[in-house]
C-alpha positions as CSV (number, residue, x, y, z in Angstrom):
1,X,0.2,0.0,0.0
2,X,1.6,3.4,-0.7
3,X,0.4,6.6,1.2
4,X,1.0,10.1,0.8
5,X,1.6,12.9,3.4
6,X,0.0,15.9,2.9
7,X,3.0,18.1,2.4
8,X,3.9,15.2,-0.4
9,X,0.5,15.9,-2.0
10,X,0.7,19.5,-2.0
11,X,4.4,19.3,-3.1
12,X,3.0,16.9,-6.0
13,X,0.3,19.6,-7.0
14,X,3.1,22.7,-6.7
15,X,5.3,21.3,-8.8
16,X,2.7,20.1,-11.3
17,X,4.1,16.3,-11.0
18,X,1.8,13.8,-13.0
19,X,0.5,11.7,-9.8
20,X,0.3,8.6,-12.2
21,X,3.9,8.7,-13.2
22,X,5.1,9.3,-9.7
23,X,2.8,6.5,-8.4
24,X,4.8,4.4,-11.8
25,X,8.2,5.9,-10.1
26,X,7.0,4.6,-6.7
27,X,5.8,1.0,-7.7
28,X,8.7,0.4,-10.8
29,X,11.5,2.6,-10.5
30,X,14.5,2.5,-12.5
31,X,16.7,2.8,-9.3
32,X,16.3,3.3,-5.9
33,X,19.0,4.6,-3.4
34,X,19.2,5.3,0.4
35,X,19.9,9.0,1.4
36,X,19.8,9.5,5.1
37,X,17.0,7.0,6.5
38,X,15.1,7.4,3.5
39,X,14.9,6.0,0.2
40,X,14.7,7.5,-2.7
41,X,12.9,5.8,-6.0
42,X,13.8,7.2,-9.2
43,X,13.4,7.1,-12.9
44,X,14.3,9.5,-16.5
45,X,11.4,10.2,-18.4
46,X,10.7,12.6,-20.8
47,X,9.1,15.6,-19.6
48,X,5.9,15.9,-21.8
49,X,5.9,20.0,-21.9
50,X,10.2,20.3,-23.1
51,X,10.9,17.0,-24.5
52,X,13.9,17.1,-22.4
53,X,15.0,14.3,-20.3
54,X,14.6,14.5,-16.2
55,X,15.0,12.4,-13.6
56,X,11.9,12.2,-11.5
57,X,12.7,11.3,-7.2
58,X,10.3,10.0,-5.2
59,X,11.4,10.1,-1.3
60,X,9.9,7.8,0.8
61,X,10.1,5.4,4.1
62,X,9.3,1.9,4.0
63,X,7.4,0.6,6.9
64,X,5.8,-2.8,7.4
65,X,2.8,-3.1,5.6
66,X,3.4,0.5,2.9
67,X,5.7,2.8,1.5
68,X,4.7,6.2,2.8
69,X,6.0,9.3,0.3
70,X,7.6,11.8,1.6
71,X,7.6,14.0,-1.3
72,X,8.5,13.9,-5.0
73,X,10.5,16.5,-7.5
74,X,11.8,16.5,-10.6
75,X,15.2,17.2,-11.7
76,X,17.4,17.7,-15.0
77,X,20.8,17.0,-12.8
78,X,20.5,13.4,-13.7
79,X,24.6,12.7,-13.3
80,X,24.2,14.2,-9.7
81,X,21.3,11.8,-8.5
82,X,22.2,8.7,-10.7
83,X,24.1,5.6,-9.1
84,X,26.2,3.8,-11.2
């Protein structure tokens, strides 16, 4: 089960991210990295507005029965965040 914090809901709306895309990245990420005590699911995608490649990063905490989404954001700095 995936739960969204109110903060995450607000960030998705404010950043005009597709909720479906955020859920897809969280459910089937190209990569998961650990940062501090949280996990970050991330996937590259072509931004439909500009056609440029971006990285969608979804920060979450894994709980016993679910994933609690903390926030989501996109960045063009793919090299900075992608782990080989």
